[in-house]
NUFI-723646 format. One record per residue (C-alpha): x negated, y, z negated; residue in three letters. Coordinates in steps of 0.25 Angstrom, whole numbers, plus 5000, padded with zeros to 4 digits. Each point is the difference from the previous one (the first is absolute). Layout:
<pts>
PT     c1     c2     c3     r
PT      X      Y      Z   ALA
...
</pts>
This chain:
<pts>
PT     c1     c2     c3     r
PT   4928   5098   5034   UNK
PT   5007   4991   5010   UNK
PT   4987   4992   5002   UNK
PT   4999   4998   4984   UNK
PT   5015   4994   5001   UNK
PT   4996   4991   5011   UNK
PT   4988   4995   4992   UNK
PT   5008   4998   4988   UNK
PT   5011   4992   5007   UNK
PT   4990   4990   5007   UNK
PT   5000   4988   4991   UNK
PT   5004   4986   5001   UNK
PT   5007   4990   4991   UNK
PT   5001   4985   5000   UNK
PT   5012   4994   5008   UNK
PT   5006   4991   4989   UNK
PT   5015   5001   5006   UNK
PT   5010   4989   4998   UNK
PT   5007   5005   5012   UNK
PT   4996   5005   5015   UNK
PT   5000   5014   5004   UNK
PT   5014   4998   5005   UNK
PT   5005   4996   4986   UNK
PT   5001   4985   5003   UNK
PT   4996   4990   4990   UNK
PT   4987   4993   5004   UNK
PT   5001   4986   5004   UNK
PT   4991   4995   4988   UNK
PT   5010   5007   4990   UNK
PT   5013   4995   5006   UNK
PT   4999   4986   4994   UNK
PT   4992   5002   4987   UNK
PT   4996   5011   4991   UNK
PT   4988   5008   5006   UNK
PT   4986   4998   4995   UNK
PT   4990   5011   4998   UNK
PT   4993   5005   5013   UNK
PT   4985   4998   5000   UNK
PT   4992   5013   4997   UNK
PT   4995   5000   5015   UNK
PT   5014   5002   5005   UNK
PT   5001   5009   5012   UNK
PT   5000   5015   4996   UNK
PT   5010   5010   5005   UNK
PT   4998   5014   5001   UNK
PT   5009   5010   4993   UNK
PT   5006   5011   5008   UNK
PT   4995   5014   4998   UNK
PT   5005   5005   4986   UNK
PT   5001   5014   5006   UNK
PT   5012   4996   5008   UNK
PT   5006   4989   4993   UNK
PT   4998   5002   4985   UNK
PT   5010   5008   4992   UNK
PT   4995   5010   4990   UNK
PT   5002   4994   4986   UNK
PT   5006   5010   4990   UNK
PT   4992   5003   4988   UNK
PT   5001   4990   4988   UNK
PT   5006   5011   4991   UNK
PT   5011   5002   5010   UNK
PT   5004   4985   5001   UNK
PT   5000   4999   4985   UNK
PT   5009   5012   4999   UNK
PT   5010   4996   5011   UNK
PT   5001   4986   4994   UNK
PT   5004   5001   4985   UNK
PT   5002   4988   4991   UNK
PT   5012   4992   5005   UNK
PT   5004   4996   4986   UNK
PT   5001   5015   4996   UNK
PT   5006   5004   5013   UNK
PT   5012   4990   4999   UNK
PT   5006   5000   4986   UNK
PT   5006   4987   4996   UNK
PT   5014   5007   4999   UNK
PT   4999   5004   5014   UNK
PT   4999   4986   5006   UNK
PT   5013   4996   5006   UNK
PT   5007   4987   4996   UNK
PT   4997   4988   5009   UNK
PT   5011   4995   5009   UNK
PT   5009   4990   4994   UNK
PT   4999   4985   5003   UNK
PT   5012   5000   5009   UNK
PT   4995   5013   5008   UNK
PT   4986   4993   5002   UNK
PT   5006   4987   5005   UNK
PT   5010   5008   5009   UNK
PT   4988   5008   5006   UNK
PT   4992   4987   5001   UNK
PT   5010   4993   5008   UNK
PT   5002   5012   5009   UNK
PT   4985   5001   5003   UNK
PT   5000   4985   5003   UNK
PT   5011   5001   5010   UNK
PT   4993   5012   5007   UNK
PT   4987   4992   5000   UNK
PT   5008   4988   5007   UNK
PT   5006   5009   5010   UNK
PT   4986   5006   5003   UNK
PT   4994   4986   5002   UNK
PT   5011   4996   5010   UNK
PT   4997   5012   5008   UNK
PT   4985   4997   5000   UNK
PT   5003   4985   5004   UNK
PT   5008   5005   5011   UNK
PT   4988   5008   5005   UNK
PT   4992   4988   5001   UNK
PT   4992   5002   4987   UNK
PT   4999   4992   4988   UNK
PT   5007   5005   4987   UNK
PT   4988   4994   4992   UNK
PT   4991   5011   5005   UNK
PT   5008   5010   4991   UNK
PT   4999   4992   4988   UNK
PT   4991   5006   4989   UNK
PT   4990   4991   4992   UNK
PT   4990   5004   4990   UNK
PT   4989   4999   5010   UNK
PT   5007   5009   5010   UNK
PT   5002   5010   4988   UNK
PT   4985   5000   4997   UNK
PT   4996   5001   5014   UNK
PT   5009   5013   5002   UNK
PT   4992   5006   4988   UNK
PT   4987   4995   5005   UNK
PT   5002   5007   5014   UNK
PT   5005   5012   4993   UNK
PT   4987   5001   4992   UNK
PT   4992   4997   5013   UNK
PT   5007   5011   5007   UNK
PT   4998   5010   4989   UNK
PT   4985   4997   5001   UNK
PT   5000   5002   5015   UNK
PT   4996   4986   5003   UNK
PT   5014   4997   5007   UNK
PT   5010   5008   5007   UNK
PT   5013   4999   5007   UNK
PT   5000   4996   5015   UNK
PT   4998   5012   5008   UNK
PT   4997   5009   4988   UNK
PT   4987   5006   4994   UNK
PT   4993   4995   4988   UNK
PT   5001   5009   4987   UNK
PT   4994   5000   4987   UNK
PT   5008   5002   4987   UNK
PT   4991   4995   4988   UNK
PT   5010   5003   4989   UNK
PT   5011   4992   5008   UNK
PT   4990   4989   5001   UNK
PT   4997   5000   4985   UNK
PT   5014   5000   4996   UNK
PT   5004   4989   5010   UNK
PT   4988   4991   4994   UNK
PT   5004   5003   4986   UNK
PT   5014   4996   5004   UNK
PT   4995   4986   5004   UNK
PT   4992   5000   4987   UNK
PT   5012   5002   4992   UNK
PT   5008   4990   5007   UNK
PT   4988   4990   4998   UNK
PT   5001   5003   4985   UNK
PT   5016   4999   4999   UNK
PT   5001   4987   5008   UNK
PT   4988   4993   4993   UNK
PT   5004   4985   4998   UNK
PT   5013   5001   5009   UNK
PT   4993   4999   5014   UNK
PT   4997   4987   5008   UNK
PT   4985   4998   5002   UNK
PT   5001   5004   5015   UNK
PT   5007   5013   4995   UNK
PT   4990   5003   4989   UNK
PT   4988   4997   5010   UNK
PT   5007   5010   5011   UNK
PT   5002   5011   4989   UNK
PT   4986   4999   4995   UNK
PT   4993   5000   5013   UNK
PT   5008   5012   5004   UNK
PT   4996   5007   4988   UNK
PT   4985   4996   5002   UNK
PT   4999   5005   5014   UNK
PT   5008   5013   4998   UNK
PT   4991   5003   4987   UNK
PT   4988   4998   5008   UNK
PT   5004   5008   5012   UNK
PT   5005   5011   4990   UNK
PT   4986   5001   4994   UNK
PT   4993   5000   5013   UNK
PT   5008   5011   5006   UNK
PT   4999   5009   4987   UNK
PT   4985   4997   4999   UNK
PT   4999   5004   5015   UNK
PT   5008   5013   4998   UNK
PT   4992   5004   4987   UNK
PT   4986   4996   5006   UNK
PT   5001   5002   5016   UNK
PT   4988   4997   5008   UNK
PT   4990   5011   5000   UNK
PT   4996   5006   5014   UNK
PT   4985   4998   5003   UNK
PT   4992   5013   4998   UNK
PT   4990   5006   5010   UNK
PT   4988   4992   5003   UNK
PT   4988   5007   4993   UNK
PT   4989   4989   5001   UNK
PT   4988   5000   5010   UNK
PT   4996   4990   5009   UNK
PT   4987   4993   4997   UNK
</pts>
C-alpha cells in the first residue's frame, strides 16, 4: 500500500510561478505584467501526497455543510449599516492609527510604502495562496501541502474579481490579473490530472531475448 501511494504521488507540474519559492515577486514581473511562461518551463516535483495532501470530504458533506447563503440569512436579519457619521469617525481613527504605525516603521529604518496595498499586491497574495494550496509554494521553513478545494476556491475568487472589475482596471492591472488566472488554472489542471491519472509502475518484464 505504501509503495502504491509513493507511485501515485510522483508526478511533475510545470513551474509557471510569478514568484520565487520564498514568495518574492520575480524580477520580470516587478515592472510590468507577467507574460505566459513557455510550455518548456522547468518542471517541479510535487511532494508525496501521502504526507502533505489533506483528505477531501465527500461532496455531499460539503453541500450539506454549506447551505444557500440567501436562505441562511433572511433579509430581515441583516443588521443596519453604520451611519455616515459613524463610518467617518471610524475611518478617521483608522487613518490615525495607520499614520502612527508608519512612523514606527520609518523609525526602524524601513519605508512605510512597503505597507501600502495595491491591486497588484492584492492579486499577488491570492496567487501565492492558490500556489500554496496546489503544493507548488510553501512558507519558508515549512513543508508543502496540497488542498485542491482551497486552490479551486481561491482561483474562483480571482475569476469573480475579474468579472466584477471588468472595465475598471488599468491595462497593467488587467494584464496582471489575466496572467495570474491563466497560470493558476493551468497549474490546477495539471495537478488534478496528475492526481487522477498517476503514472503507472512498470510491470515485470516477460519478454525473451533474441
